[in-house]
KOLTOR-275204 format. One line per field, with one value per residue (C-alpha): x, y, z. Coordinates in Angstrom, 1 decimal, decimal comma. Layout:
! residues N
u X:...
v Y:...
w Z:...
//
This chain:
! residues 388
u 80,9:80,9:81,3:80,0:79,6:76,6:76,7:74,8:73,9:77,0:78,5:76,4:77,6:75,8:75,4:72,1:69,7:67,2:69,2:68,6:65,4:63,3:66,1:66,7:70,1:72,0:73,7:76,7:75,7:77,3:79,8:77,6:78,3:81,5:82,6:84,3:85,9:84,5:86,0:88,6:90,3:86,9:86,6:84,4:81,7:78,4:75,8:75,4:72,6:71,8:69,0:66,3:67,5:71,1:73,2:76,5:76,9:77,0:76,7:78,7:78,1:81,1:80,5:82,8:80,5:81,0:79,0:81,4:80,6:81,8:81,2:81,7:83,8:86,1:85,9:85,7:88,0:85,5:82,7:79,1:78,4:80,7:79,1:82,2:82,2:78,6:78,6:79,6:81,8:81,1:81,1:77,4:77,3:78,1:76,5:74,3:71,8:70,9:67,8:67,1:63,7:61,6:61,5:65,2:65,8:63,3:63,7:67,3:66,4:67,7:67,5:70,3:70,2:73,1:74,0:75,0:77,9:75,7:75,0:71,4:69,6:69,0:67,1:67,6:66,8:69,5:69,7:72,1:73,9:74,1:77,0:75,2:78,2:78,1:75,4:74,9:75,8:74,1:70,7:70,0:66,4:66,0:62,8:63,4:65,3:65,3:67,2:69,3:69,6:72,6:75,3:74,3:71,3:70,7:69,2:70,0:68,2:66,1:64,4:61,5:59,0:57,1:54,2:56,5:56,5:59,7:60,5:63,1:64,4:65,3:66,8:65,5:67,7:70,6:72,3:71,3:67,9:65,9:66,0:63,5:61,0:61,0:60,4:56,9:56,0:54,0:54,3:58,0:59,7:62,6:62,5:60,3:60,0:58,4:56,5:55,9:55,2:57,9:56,8:58,9:59,3:60,6:57,5:56,8:53,4:51,9:49,9:46,3:46,5:49,3:48,2:48,2:46,9:44,3:45,2:45,6:49,1:50,6:52,9:51,2:54,5:54,9:54,5:55,7:57,3:59,0:62,4:65,8:68,1:66,7:70,1:69,2:65,8:64,6:61,6:61,6:61,5:59,3:56,8:57,0:57,6:59,5:62,6:64,1:67,5:67,0:70,2:69,9:71,1:73,4:71,9:70,0:69,9:66,8:65,3:61,7:59,5:56,2:54,3:53,0:49,8:49,3:50,0:53,8:54,4:51,5:51,0:53,0:54,8:58,0:58,4:61,4:62,0:59,5:61,4:64,8:64,5:62,4:63,4:61,9:64,2:63,5:61,1:60,7:58,7:56,6:56,7:53,2:53,6:50,0:50,0:53,7:55,1:57,9:60,9:61,2:64,5:66,9:70,3:72,3:75,7:77,5:77,2:77,8:77,2:75,1:72,8:73,2:70,0:70,2:68,1:66,1:68,1:66,2:69,0:69,7:73,3:72,6:69,1:69,5:69,6:66,4:64,0:66,7:67,1:70,7:71,9:75,1:76,7:79,0:81,6:80,8:81,9:79,6:76,9:73,7:70,4:67,0:63,9:60,6:57,5:55,0:56,7:58,8:62,5:63,3:66,4:68,7:72,2:75,7:77,9:81,6:82,3:80,7:82,7:84,4:87,2:86,3:83,6:80,5:78,8:76,0:74,6:73,7:71,5:72,2:69,6:69,4:68,9:72,4:73,8:76,9:78,7:80,8:83,4:84,7:88,2:87,2:86,2:83,0:82,3:79,7:78,1:78,7:78,4:81,2:83,4:85,8
v -66,8:-68,9:-67,4:-69,3:-68,4:-69,7:-69,3:-66,2:-65,2:-63,3:-63,5:-64,3:-64,5:-67,8:-71,0:-70,9:-73,6:-73,8:-71,3:-67,5:-65,9:-67,4:-69,6:-70,1:-69,6:-72,5:-71,1:-72,6:-74,8:-74,5:-77,3:-79,2:-82,5:-83,9:-87,1:-90,1:-92,8:-96,2:-98,3:-97,9:-100,1:-101,0:-101,4:-98,6:-98,7:-97,3:-98,3:-99,2:-100,7:-103,1:-105,5:-104,1:-104,4:-105,3:-102,8:-104,6:-104,8:-102,6:-104,2:-102,3:-102,9:-102,7:-101,8:-104,6:-107,3:-108,0:-107,1:-106,5:-106,6:-104,1:-105,8:-104,0:-101,5:-103,9:-104,8:-108,6:-110,2:-112,6:-111,0:-111,6:-112,2:-112,3:-111,8:-110,4:-113,2:-112,4:-108,6:-106,3:-103,4:-100,5:-97,0:-97,2:-100,9:-103,4:-104,5:-101,5:-102,1:-104,2:-104,5:-106,9:-108,4:-106,9:-110,4:-111,1:-112,3:-115,1:-115,9:-114,9:-113,4:-110,3:-108,6:-107,3:-105,3:-105,8:-105,7:-109,1:-110,0:-108,9:-105,5:-106,3:-105,7:-108,6:-108,2:-111,3:-112,8:-114,6:-116,4:-116,3:-119,5:-120,9:-118,4:-115,0:-113,2:-115,3:-115,7:-118,5:-117,4:-120,5:-119,5:-116,9:-116,5:-113,9:-111,9:-109,3:-109,6:-106,4:-105,9:-102,7:-101,1:-99,1:-99,3:-96,3:-95,2:-98,5:-97,1:-99,8:-98,9:-101,5:-100,8:-102,1:-99,3:-98,6:-100,6:-103,7:-103,7:-103,8:-100,7:-100,7:-98,0:-98,4:-95,7:-94,8:-97,3:-95,0:-93,2:-89,6:-87,8:-91,0:-91,9:-94,7:-92,6:-95,0:-92,4:-91,6:-95,1:-97,0:-100,1:-100,6:-100,9:-98,5:-95,0:-96,0:-96,9:-100,3:-101,6:-105,3:-107,7:-110,2:-112,9:-114,4:-117,4:-115,2:-115,3:-112,2:-110,6:-107,3:-105,4:-104,8:-101,2:-100,3:-97,4:-99,0:-102,5:-103,3:-100,4:-101,5:-101,1:-100,4:-102,6:-103,2:-103,2:-99,4:-97,1:-93,9:-92,9:-90,1:-90,7:-90,5:-92,3:-92,6:-93,7:-93,3:-92,9:-93,4:-93,2:-91,1:-93,7:-91,4:-90,0:-92,5:-89,6:-90,6:-88,7:-89,4:-88,1:-88,3:-87,7:-85,2:-85,0:-82,1:-79,2:-79,9:-82,3:-82,8:-84,1:-85,2:-85,4:-87,3:-87,1:-90,3:-88,5:-87,7:-91,2:-91,5:-91,2:-93,4:-92,9:-89,7:-88,6:-86,8:-85,4:-86,9:-86,4:-83,6:-81,7:-81,9:-80,5:-77,4:-76,7:-77,9:-80,5:-80,6:-77,7:-78,8:-81,8:-79,5:-78,9:-79,6:-79,7:-80,8:-83,7:-83,5:-83,4:-80,8:-81,4:-80,1:-78,6:-78,7:-77,2:-76,6:-78,0:-75,0:-76,7:-80,4:-83,1:-85,9:-85,8:-88,4:-88,9:-89,5:-89,8:-87,8:-88,0:-89,8:-90,9:-90,2:-89,0:-85,4:-84,3:-80,9:-82,7:-84,7:-84,1:-82,8:-84,5:-84,9:-85,2:-84,7:-84,4:-87,1:-84,7:-81,6:-83,4:-81,4:-82,4:-80,4:-80,6:-79,0:-79,2:-80,0:-78,0:-79,8:-80,1:-76,9:-77,1:-74,7:-74,0:-75,2:-75,7:-76,5:-78,6:-77,9:-80,0:-83,0:-82,9:-86,3:-85,3:-87,4:-88,5:-89,1:-92,3:-92,8:-92,3:-95,2:-95,6:-98,1:-99,9:-97,0:-94,3:-92,9:-91,7:-92,6:-91,2:-93,2:-92,1:-94,0:-94,2:-96,8:-95,0:-95,0:-92,2:-91,8:-88,4:-87,8:-84,8:-82,2:-81,9:-84,1
w -101,4:-104,5:-107,9:-111,0:-114,6:-116,6:-120,3:-121,4:-117,8:-116,6:-113,1:-110,0:-106,4:-106,0:-108,0:-110,0:-110,9:-113,7:-115,9:-115,9:-114,7:-112,1:-110,8:-107,1:-105,5:-104,0:-100,9:-99,2:-96,2:-92,8:-92,2:-89,8:-91,7:-93,1:-94,8:-93,0:-95,2:-94,4:-97,3:-100,0:-102,6:-104,2:-108,0:-109,2:-106,4:-107,6:-105,0:-101,3:-99,3:-96,5:-95,6:-93,2:-89,6:-90,5:-88,5:-88,9:-92,7:-95,8:-99,2:-101,9:-105,6:-107,9:-111,5:-112,7:-111,3:-107,6:-104,4:-101,5:-97,8:-95,2:-91,9:-88,6:-90,4:-92,3:-96,0:-96,3:-98,8:-100,2:-102,3:-101,4:-105,0:-108,0:-111,5:-113,1:-115,7:-116,7:-117,0:-119,9:-118,9:-121,2:-119,8:-118,7:-118,3:-115,6:-112,3:-111,6:-108,8:-105,7:-103,6:-100,7:-100,5:-97,6:-96,1:-96,8:-93,2:-93,8:-97,5:-98,3:-101,7:-103,3:-106,7:-108,9:-112,1:-114,6:-118,3:-119,6:-121,9:-124,9:-123,2:-122,5:-119,2:-116,8:-113,6:-111,5:-108,1:-106,2:-102,8:-100,0:-98,9:-95,3:-94,9:-94,5:-96,1:-99,3:-101,9:-104,4:-108,0:-109,4:-107,9:-110,5:-111,6:-114,4:-113,9:-116,6:-119,8:-121,8:-125,1:-125,2:-128,7:-127,7:-125,0:-122,9:-120,8:-119,1:-115,8:-113,2:-110,0:-108,2:-104,9:-102,9:-102,2:-99,0:-100,5:-100,7:-104,5:-106,6:-108,6:-111,3:-113,7:-117,4:-119,6:-123,0:-124,8:-125,5:-128,3:-128,2:-128,2:-127,9:-131,6:-131,2:-129,3:-126,3:-123,6:-124,8:-126,0:-123,4:-125,5:-124,5:-121,2:-122,0:-120,6:-117,7:-114,0:-113,6:-110,7:-110,0:-107,2:-106,2:-103,9:-101,1:-103,4:-106,2:-108,4:-110,4:-111,0:-112,1:-109,4:-110,5:-109,5:-111,9:-114,0:-117,5:-116,6:-119,3:-121,5:-125,2:-126,4:-123,0:-120,9:-117,6:-115,7:-116,3:-113,3:-114,9:-118,2:-120,1:-118,5:-120,2:-117,8:-114,2:-112,8:-109,2:-107,5:-104,0:-101,6:-98,6:-95,8:-93,7:-96,2:-99,1:-101,6:-104,7:-105,9:-109,3:-110,6:-114,4:-116,3:-119,1:-122,7:-123,6:-121,7:-118,5:-115,5:-113,4:-110,2:-110,2:-107,1:-106,8:-103,5:-102,0:-101,2:-104,9:-106,1:-105,8:-109,6:-110,6:-114,4:-114,6:-117,7:-116,9:-120,4:-122,2:-125,1:-125,5:-122,8:-121,2:-117,7:-117,9:-121,6:-124,8:-126,2:-129,9:-130,9:-134,6:-133,3:-131,1:-127,4:-126,1:-122,3:-121,7:-119,2:-118,4:-114,9:-114,5:-112,4:-108,8:-110,0:-112,8:-113,6:-116,8:-117,8:-116,5:-113,1:-114,0:-116,5:-114,9:-111,9:-109,2:-107,4:-103,7:-100,6:-98,0:-94,8:-92,1:-89,9:-86,2:-86,3:-87,6:-86,6:-88,4:-91,7:-91,4:-94,2:-96,6:-100,0:-101,0:-104,6:-106,5:-110,0:-111,4:-112,9:-111,0:-107,8:-105,6:-103,1:-102,7:-100,8:-100,6:-98,5:-100,3:-99,6:-101,6:-105,0:-104,5:-103,7:-100,9:-98,8:-101,5:-100,2:-101,6:-99,2:-99,7:-96,6:-98,4:-101,6:-101,8:-104,2:-107,2:-109,6:-107,6:-108,7:-106,2:-102,7:-100,4:-97,4:-94,5:-92,4:-90,0:-92,7:-92,5:-95,9:-97,9:-100,9:-103,4:-105,9:-109,0:-107,7:-105,1:-101,9:-99,8:-97,3:-94,6:-93,9:-90,2:-87,8:-88,0:-85,0:-83,0
//
């Protein structure tokens, strides 16, 4: 049984979430799943994905600017794309996200999110060459150029949702405590999840059903707001529900859940910087929670330092895991899961058998819905069934 000390809470024979009082225990999970190494020698891997229907390849994003290909289990020596001469390399900077267009097989287009040499966010479309394992670095078409006032909280996630729209996450602009008030300001893109339409030809437009279209002073690209640094978010490929791992300030980390049946996050305010997780962040400025959407769970920094949002498992290899949302903590090094009943986290589990032995940077999902875990020292693992 695990023993953990939370400041001011005393000793408990379980790990606790959401502080003292009303918290739910995270119990050790049976070792029904383990990690199997699929790649090593990578340069700070921090994301993994694959085009729809591509069972042979994994595309791994390296923070330092390259996208690498693992093909039929082997890491190819030539990068798929090399932007190492274009990206900045601060602690929270670099090549941060990758998403293949839903019609990638036909149009060869994909989207990347990176910080350029000045430290500002660029979201760009590229095209593959006649060689399916190599993209054309000269094909860049910038679709978002966002100035970053500070070097941290850049977000970085890009993903095509179940509706075929492109969603991208931007942090609040950095420093500490959101000094520019970006999280609650609908007139700026920082501290938001954006939703746009990207045509097969790479043309960008704003969907007419975005929540703030036509609202004076609001950016029409905004889908939801009040986020500090939504480093990784994902859609459940079965239900369309949206899960967001929003990195906290000094005290609390949170996972947000928006049900597809309730709008999938449309127009929601997740509360930063009024609140951090379930706690008021800066009481002198007031803590009016009216209209705020609370997290499905949060935990304090006695358990970690930076939440790493993951995925709901929908693969075929481990049927017992289906429907579980997996997430981790960067410096805690642990992997945990829960089942969602509505917007309540149930059956919370800690997975000692899935601890990768390093700083967890991200999860990934392949074309079949199997899950992967990455660590900063250069390794990628697949979650596989336990046993011989």
